[in-house]
C-alpha positions as semicolon CSV with decimal commas, in nm:
position;residue;x (nm);y (nm);z (nm)
1;M;2,163;-2,666;-0,571
2;G;2,164;-2,881;-0,257
3;D;1,914;-2,655;-0,077
4;R;1,687;-2,648;-0,383
5;M;1,685;-3,030;-0,385
6;H;1,589;-3,034;-0,017
7;L;1,310;-2,782;-0,084
8;R;1,155;-3,016;-0,338
9;G;1,078;-3,257;-0,058
10;L;0,842;-3,009;0,108
11;D;0,475;-2,952;0,032
12;L;0,375;-2,601;-0,078
13;N;0,220;-2,509;0,258
14;L;0,546;-2,579;0,440
15;L;0,738;-2,380;0,177
16;V;0,507;-2,085;0,237
17;A;0,554;-2,121;0,614
18;L;0,933;-2,145;0,569
19;D;0,935;-1,826;0,363
20;A;0,731;-1,643;0,629
21;L;0,961;-1,761;0,909
22;L;1,282;-1,672;0,725
23;T;1,138;-1,330;0,635
24;E;0,984;-1,233;0,968
25;R;1,230;-1,410;1,202
26;N;0,942;-1,424;1,448
27;V;0,686;-1,704;1,488
28;T;0,393;-1,475;1,576
29;R;0,452;-1,233;1,289
30;A;0,514;-1,521;1,047
31;A;0,176;-1,670;1,146
32;E;0,005;-1,334;1,094
33;R;0,175;-1,294;0,756
34;I;0,014;-1,610;0,611
35;H;-0,302;-1,608;0,826
36;I;-0,252;-1,923;1,034
37;S;-0,253;-1,971;1,412
38;Q;0,064;-1,933;1,616
39;P;0,049;-2,302;1,725
40;G;0,014;-2,396;1,358
41;M;0,326;-2,196;1,271
42;S;0,515;-2,347;1,566
43;A;0,424;-2,694;1,440
44;A;0,543;-2,601;1,091
45;L;0,874;-2,479;1,233
46;R;0,922;-2,812;1,414
47;K;0,862;-3,002;1,088
48;L;1,101;-2,776;0,901
49;R;1,373;-2,814;1,163
50;H;1,337;-3,191;1,142
51;H;1,341;-3,187;0,761
52;F;1,659;-2,978;0,739
53;A;1,819;-3,113;1,058
54;D;1,889;-2,750;1,147
55;P;1,728;-2,498;1,388
56;L;1,687;-2,243;1,100
57;L;1,612;-1,976;1,365
58;E;1,806;-1,951;1,690
59;Q;1,775;-1,729;1,995
60;I;2,042;-1,457;2,008
61;G;1,979;-1,240;2,312
62;R;1,612;-1,142;2,295
63;N;1,583;-1,190;1,919
64;L;1,558;-1,482;1,678
65;E;1,827;-1,480;1,409
66;L;1,872;-1,700;1,103
67;T;2,129;-1,977;1,118
68;A;2,376;-2,005;0,831
69;R;2,146;-2,269;0,678
70;G;1,845;-2,041;0,720
71;R;2,024;-1,757;0,541
72;A;2,122;-1,991;0,257
73;L;1,761;-2,103;0,214
74;A;1,598;-1,758;0,212
75;D;1,656;-1,667;-0,152
76;P;1,589;-2,013;-0,307
77;V;1,257;-2,030;-0,117
78;K;1,143;-1,692;-0,247
79;T;1,251;-1,783;-0,600
80;I;1,057;-2,109;-0,598
81;L;0,742;-1,948;-0,456
82;S;0,769;-1,671;-0,716
83;Q;0,793;-1,933;-0,993
84;V;0,492;-2,117;-0,854
85;S;0,300;-1,790;-0,848
86;E;0,389;-1,723;-1,212
87;L;0,256;-2,067;-1,310
88;N;-0,068;-2,044;-1,114
89;D;-0,172;-1,680;-1,113
90;Q;-0,291;-1,445;-1,383
91;P;-0,308;-1,067;-1,326
92;T;-0,686;-1,082;-1,353
93;S;-0,717;-1,351;-1,084
94;F;-0,680;-1,119;-0,785
95;D;-1,018;-1,042;-0,630
96;A;-0,946;-0,748;-0,401
97;S;-1,301;-0,749;-0,262
98;A;-1,247;-1,097;-0,112
99;A;-0,869;-1,123;-0,070
100;R;-0,722;-1,138;0,281
101;R;-0,370;-0,998;0,287
102;V;-0,134;-0,763;0,472
103;F;0,088;-0,522;0,278
104;R;0,383;-0,359;0,455
105;I;0,497;-0,014;0,348
106;S;0,805;0,172;0,468
107;A;0,775;0,549;0,427
108;T;0,876;0,884;0,572
109;T;0,648;1,038;0,833
110;Y;0,553;1,294;0,570
111;C;0,438;1,027;0,321
112;C;0,250;0,839;0,594
113;E;0,078;1,164;0,684
114;L;-0,035;1,221;0,326
115;L;-0,122;0,868;0,219
116;A;-0,207;0,642;0,512
117;T;-0,555;0,769;0,603
118;H;-0,663;0,796;0,238
119;L;-0,532;0,448;0,158
120;I;-0,686;0,278;0,462
121;S;-1,021;0,450;0,402
122;S;-1,015;0,341;0,038
123;L;-0,937;-0,018;0,133
124;R;-1,231;-0,026;0,373
125;E;-1,456;0,040;0,073
126;I;-1,301;-0,173;-0,200
127;A;-1,097;-0,440;-0,016
128;P;-1,226;-0,480;0,341
129;L;-1,004;-0,781;0,425
130;I;-0,681;-0,620;0,304
131;S;-0,469;-0,442;0,567
132;V;-0,164;-0,219;0,544
133;Q;0,111;-0,175;0,798
134;F;0,312;0,147;0,770
135;E;0,656;0,168;0,926
136;E;0,916;0,443;0,946
137;L;1,177;0,455;0,674
138;S;1,510;0,332;0,813
139;A;1,870;0,286;0,711
140;D;1,808;-0,081;0,626
141;T;1,491;-0,026;0,417
142;A;1,657;-0,137;0,093
143;D;1,776;-0,456;0,263
144;R;1,424;-0,517;0,396
145;I;1,284;-0,487;0,042
146;L;1,542;-0,742;-0,071
147;D;1,457;-0,980;0,216
148;G;1,083;-0,950;0,152
149;Q;1,015;-0,801;0,497
150;I;0,840;-0,504;0,335
151;D;0,642;-0,487;0,011
152;F;0,695;-0,120;-0,078
153;A;0,908;0,177;0,023
154;I;0,809;0,536;-0,049
155;T;1,084;0,797;-0,036
156;I;1,296;1,037;-0,236
157;S;1,566;0,869;-0,442
158;A;1,854;1,021;-0,247
159;R;1,761;0,835;0,072
160;L;1,810;0,496;-0,091
161;L;2,059;0,593;-0,359
162;D;2,367;0,421;-0,217
163;K;2,178;0,092;-0,182
164;M;2,002;0,135;-0,517
165;Q;2,332;0,120;-0,702
166;A;2,410;-0,214;-0,540
167;Y;2,057;-0,353;-0,576
168;D;1,967;-0,199;-0,912
169;E;1,893;-0,534;-1,078
170;F;1,655;-0,636;-0,798
171;I;1,463;-0,319;-0,706
172;R;1,223;-0,135;-0,934
173;S;1,076;0,211;-0,881
174;Q;0,844;0,466;-1,030
175;K;0,737;0,821;-0,946
176;L;0,441;0,834;-0,708
177;F;0,395;1,211;-0,662
178;T;0,584;1,538;-0,647
179;D;0,576;1,831;-0,405
180;K;0,767;2,153;-0,342
181;F;0,911;2,322;-0,036
182;V;0,752;2,630;0,120
183;V;0,828;2,862;0,408
184;A;0,577;2,813;0,691
185;I;0,503;3,091;0,940
186;S;0,222;3,157;1,187
187;K;-0,092;3,322;1,055
188;D;-0,040;3,568;1,343
189;N;0,320;3,648;1,242
190;A;0,399;4,020;1,210
191;H;0,521;3,946;0,857
192;T;0,191;3,983;0,666
193;A;0,318;3,992;0,305
194;Q;0,250;3,705;0,064
195;T;0,622;3,667;-0,010
196;I;0,939;3,683;0,196
197;T;1,291;3,784;0,096
198;F;1,603;3,590;0,177
199;D;1,720;3,861;0,421
200;E;1,379;3,878;0,592
201;L;1,384;3,502;0,643
202;C;1,738;3,510;0,778
203;V;1,647;3,754;1,058
204;M;1,357;3,539;1,178
205;G;1,410;3,270;1,435
206;Y;1,417;2,932;1,261
207;I;1,300;2,584;1,358
208;E;1,457;2,281;1,189
209;T;1,330;1,925;1,171
210;R;1,590;1,654;1,236
211;F;1,442;1,307;1,217
212;G;1,536;1,099;1,517
213;G;1,730;1,402;1,633
214;V;2,022;1,322;1,402
215;I;1,916;1,303;1,034
216;A;1,935;1,646;0,869
217;G;1,651;1,718;0,626
218;V;1,685;1,850;0,272
219;A;1,612;2,208;0,385
220;E;1,886;2,201;0,648
221;Q;2,137;2,065;0,397
222;L;2,049;2,341;0,147
223;W;2,077;2,615;0,410
224;R;2,439;2,516;0,458
225;Q;2,504;2,607;0,093
226;Q;2,363;2,962;0,127
227;P;2,581;3,270;0,188
228;K;2,419;3,316;0,529
229;Q;2,167;3,134;0,746
230;P;1,905;3,224;1,005
231;H;1,967;3,150;1,371
232;T;1,832;2,802;1,441
233;C;1,640;2,826;1,767
234;G;1,564;2,457;1,787
235;W;1,584;2,117;1,621
236;L;1,272;1,903;1,660
237;P;1,229;1,532;1,573
238;N;0,913;1,551;1,361
239;F;0,708;1,783;1,143
240;H;0,418;1,811;1,389
241;L;0,634;1,954;1,666
242;T;0,793;2,194;1,416
243;L;0,457;2,317;1,284
244;N;0,316;2,348;1,636
245;T;0,611;2,562;1,743
246;V;0,600;2,783;1,434
247;G;0,223;2,830;1,465
248;R;0,258;2,954;1,824
249;T;0,562;3,183;1,776
250;D;0,714;3,436;1,537
251;M;0,958;3,177;1,398
252;A;0,972;3,013;1,055
253;T;1,054;2,678;0,898
254;I;1,074;2,519;0,553
255;L;0,858;2,212;0,489
256;P;0,680;2,031;0,200
257;S;0,380;2,231;0,075
258;L;0,126;1,947;0,083
259;L;0,196;1,888;0,451
260;V;0,170;2,259;0,538
261;A;-0,158;2,289;0,346
262;M;-0,302;1,981;0,519
263;Q;-0,208;2,109;0,866
264;S;-0,265;2,481;0,807
265;D;-0,574;2,518;1,026
266;R;-0,464;2,271;1,292
267;Y;-0,136;2,449;1,357
268;N;-0,232;2,806;1,258
269;V;0,030;2,831;0,981
270;R;0,044;2,964;0,626
271;A;0,281;2,908;0,335
272;L;0,511;3,149;0,151
273;P;0,740;3,080;-0,147
274;V;1,098;2,987;-0,053
275;P;1,324;3,283;-0,149
276;F;1,601;3,065;-0,294
277;D;1,618;2,769;-0,529
278;M;1,514;2,434;-0,384
279;P;1,463;2,105;-0,567
280;I;1,125;1,954;-0,642
281;I;1,044;1,672;-0,402
282;E;0,992;1,353;-0,605
283;E;0,858;1,071;-0,392
284;R;0,909;0,734;-0,556
285;L;0,757;0,391;-0,497
286;Y;1,013;0,107;-0,462
287;W;0,957;-0,270;-0,470
288;H;1,139;-0,595;-0,551
289;R;1,115;-0,714;-0,911
290;R;1,006;-1,063;-0,801
291;N;0,669;-0,907;-0,712
292;D;0,604;-0,807;-1,074
293;S;0,434;-1,143;-1,130
294;D;0,219;-1,118;-0,814
295;P;-0,136;-1,003;-0,905
296;G;-0,203;-0,879;-0,552
297;H;0,116;-0,676;-0,544
298;L;0,037;-0,524;-0,884
299;W;-0,311;-0,435;-0,758
300;M;-0,171;-0,257;-0,450
301;E;0,081;-0,074;-0,666
302;R;-0,204;0,063;-0,882
303;T;-0,411;0,144;-0,574
304;L;-0,128;0,349;-0,422
305;E;-0,094;0,540;-0,750
306;E;-0,469;0,608;-0,761
307;V;-0,482;0,721;-0,399
308;A;-0,188;0,959;-0,454
309;A;-0,344;1,096;-0,774
310;S;-0,680;1,151;-0,605
311;F;-0,554;1,430;-0,378
312;I;-0,205;1,521;-0,499
313;T;-0,176;1,732;-0,812
């Protein structure tokens, strides 16, 4: 309650600046987040430090970290700003054609590949002052949703499942699109049939994708459950290197079908059905429930759904 009382002594602009600083933990990014100059944000930070008699952010090595007081303030600030938004905004009040805003989206490379260009192109037409920043999905993505550092995450449920159980009351989600796995081989591969058997696949050289060199993909995990496996000739850190290698050799891989179809001509590959059972890929959109009353956030949520629906069946 004490921090809430102190917050009542601040004008709304300083509250907004405080939220940006506590979220970004960086003066430059905080200024970009709320569209003010860096000197303006530095001045706001000085006022806030004086008001709270606390540094709020302190230099630890090369990074700025929140002080104990800063951490204690983060949630009350977001709650108050959310309540102000509920009082002042109506869902119909968001004018996307004139709004200036940055949305941050954490997603797998695969989802960025499918959605980013379509989304950015769409925004250029309907919301020219709205920008999106895509970032790689990471182990702390659920925490970053909670802290307000990202607006949306797009991934399969399993990647966030352990955090979802802890954060279930805070984080909402809905299905964005589905896909299936396929075997990808070179169009010049000696295997010319439209299907491939399990044994035929096992005698081919195989290329696996391990994100960051360490995170096993769904296909690799499922191979481990099969009675036998192909010889893995290499592990590569992203889908593009995997497709490039497969397209230039007689080896095979298993990847999402939408990605293989999109890159078929570029990498000289074609798709075959996987000769064993694999789960449907369900990519879900995640966000914090406090954003449910934000007209701009609701608009971007609908826009992401429309963009996905426009080219994903």
